[in-house]
N, C-alpha and C positions, 0 to 999 in steps of 0.2 A: 529459611528461605529468606532472602533479603527483602526488605520492603521494596515496591515497586508500583508502578501504574501502568495500566494497560488501556488503549482506546478501544471503545465498544464502536463499531461502524455497521452500517447497514448493509444488507444483502438482498439482492431480489430473488434469487436462487443460490442456495448454500453449496451444491454441488457444484456449479459453473464457479463459484468463488473459490472453492478448495483447489479445482484444476488451474483455474487462473495463477492463483498464488503459488500454489505448487509447481508450474512451470519455472519458477525462479528461486525455488528452494524452500518456500514453507511447507513445513509438514504438519500434518492434521494430528493434534492432540486429543480433541472431543468433539463430540457432535451429538447433539439430538436434534429432535424436529424443527427447532428454533433458534439453535444455538451452536457455533462452531468457533473452535479455538486453534489457531496456527501458529508455529513456532519456526523461526529460522535463526539458529544459535540464540543468541541472547535477546533476540526480537521477537516479540509477542503482540499479536493482533486477534481480537474478538470480533465475531459478526453476529450480528442478531437479524433474524427473519424480518424483511421490511418490503414485501411485493410490490407497494405502490411507491416506493421511492422513484421520483423521477430525475434521471442523471442530467437533465437540463437545467433543472433548479435546485439541485442538492446543494447543502451548505455545509454538508459534512466534509470533515477533514481531520488530518492529524500530522504531527510531527516525529520524523523518524530520525534520531541522530545516530551518525556510524563513525567509526575511525577511517573507513575506506570507500568513499564515495562512489569511486571508480568501480571497484568489485560490486557491490550491490547495483548500481546503475546497468554496470555491462552484463549482469546477470538477466537483468530485466529486460534490456535490448535484446540479448540472445535470445529470449523466449519470444520474439517476434512482435513485441509491443512497440508500434511505430512512433517514431519522433514526429509530432505532429502540434497544431496549435488548435486543431477542433477533432471531435470524436472520441468515441470511447472504445477502448482503453487508448492512452497516449502518454507519451514521455516528452520531458522538456529538458534539454541539454542542460547539465550544471554549467553555473557561471559563478562568478564572485559577485555578489549583489553589494547594494550600498552599506549594508551592515558589516562587509568586509569578509562575511561568510560566502563557503562554496555553496551553492546550493541547486538542487535539480528538483524535478517535479514529476510524479507519477499520478495521473489521475485513472481510477479505474473503471471498469464496465458499468458501475452504478453511479458515478459522478463523484464518487469520494477523491478528493485530492489528498497525497501523501506528501509533504514536505519532505525532501531528503537532503539532510544537513551533513555535511562533512564537518566533524569536531577535530579541532585544533590539538 
């Protein structure tokens, strides 16, 4: 196995998290009563049960770097995640930011922000 890092993110409800991320292609790899591992191709996300996380004040976030941002963003959008500036979950349209990188954002139902960056 290659070396790697995987973000550990909060979930108020592991069933709901699995369904949400599953709607755009993440497949459950492992689950117990307090832990969930999801995989979408080479992308892995791990979730720990945190029933008290407040989506309005959550500071949890991670970066997801992909070769094809349009494919991932489109899959999330096709799963009926709204493009919006408020609410949970929501998407923010990809755009080229000051860094020169093309970036979109997903905020999940628990308030975790996934920064979706297109690798050049």
